[in-house]
C-alpha positions in Angstrom: 0.0 0.0 0.0 1.4 3.4 -1.0 1.9 6.0 1.6 0.1 9.1 0.3 -0.3 12.4 2.2 -3.8 13.8 1.8 -4.7 17.4 2.4 -7.3 18.3 5.0 -9.8 19.2 2.3 -9.3 16.1 0.2 -12.6 14.1 -0.1 -10.9 11.0 -1.5 -10.8 8.2 1.0 -7.8 5.8 1.3 -9.4 3.5 -1.3 -8.7 6.1 -4.0 -12.4 6.5 -4.9 -13.9 10.0 -4.5 -16.5 10.3 -1.7 -20.1 10.8 -2.9 -21.9 12.8 -0.3 -25.6 12.2 -0.2 -27.1 15.4 -1.4 -30.2 14.0 -2.9 -32.8 16.1 -1.1 -35.6 14.9 -3.3 -35.1 11.3 -2.1 -35.3 12.4 1.5 -38.3 14.5 0.9 -40.1 11.7 -1.0 -40.0 9.6 2.2 -41.3 12.3 4.5 -44.0 14.9 4.7 -41.4 17.7 4.9 -41.6 20.0 1.8 -38.5 20.7 -0.3 -39.0 24.5 0.4 -38.8 23.8 4.1 -35.4 22.1 3.7 -34.0 24.7 1.3 -35.0 27.6 3.5 -32.5 26.4 6.1 -35.2 25.6 8.7 -34.0 23.1 11.3 -36.1 20.3 12.8 -36.1 19.6 16.5 -36.6 16.2 18.0 -39.0 15.7 20.9 -36.1 15.7 23.3 -34.9 19.1 22.0 -38.4 20.6 22.3 -38.7 19.3 25.9 -35.4 20.8 26.7 -36.2 24.2 25.1 -39.7 24.6 26.5 -39.3 22.8 29.9 -42.6 21.1 29.1 -43.2 17.4 29.4 -43.8 15.2 26.4 -47.5 14.7 27.4 -48.0 18.5 27.7 -46.4 19.1 24.3 -48.7 16.6 22.6 -51.8 17.9 24.5 -51.0 21.5 23.5 -50.3 20.6 19.9 -53.5 18.6 19.6 -55.5 21.6 20.9 -53.8 24.0 18.6 -51.9 25.8 21.3 -48.5 24.6 20.3 -46.9 24.2 16.8 -47.9 21.0 15.1 -45.2 18.3 14.5 -43.9 17.3 11.1 -44.1 13.6 10.3 -40.8 12.3 9.0 -40.5 8.6 8.6 -42.7 5.9 10.3 -43.2 7.0 13.9 -40.5 9.7 13.7 -41.6 13.3 13.9 -40.1 16.6 14.7 -41.0 20.3 15.1 -39.8 23.2 13.0 -37.3 25.2 15.2 -38.6 28.6 14.0 -42.2 27.7 15.1 -41.1 26.5 18.5 -39.0 29.6 19.0 -41.9 31.8 17.9 -44.2 30.0 20.5 -41.6 30.7 23.2 -41.3 34.4 22.2 -45.1 34.7 22.3 -45.1 33.4 25.9 -42.4 35.8 26.8 -44.3 38.7 25.2 -47.5 37.7 26.9 -45.7 37.7 30.3 -44.0 41.0 29.6 -47.3 42.6 28.5 -49.0 41.4 31.7 -46.2 42.7 33.9 -46.2 46.1 32.2 -50.0 46.6 33.0 -49.8 45.3 36.6 -46.7 47.2 37.8 -48.4 50.6 38.2 -46.7 52.4 35.4 
């Protein structure tokens, strides 16, 4: 086996064949309910664990709020896998903060 020095940016593995990075968004989209525009806009998807962490809500509460329309709906991915759009979860959090700040402003006597 020849000893070849590879640069840090070289995408060719030691086998000598170039790496083929999976960039076929259409194949991924075809298997899920996520639209191509959602992926291309740079939106990120959050797992249930990430949503629990960001909101400090339990899984049951998240599902209950989502089913009543009080929380962003989940996006079905594959099989039983689903996720939430990060921007929508962040907007929900910001609405909660704005609601709190609005209530404090009217109750503090100013």
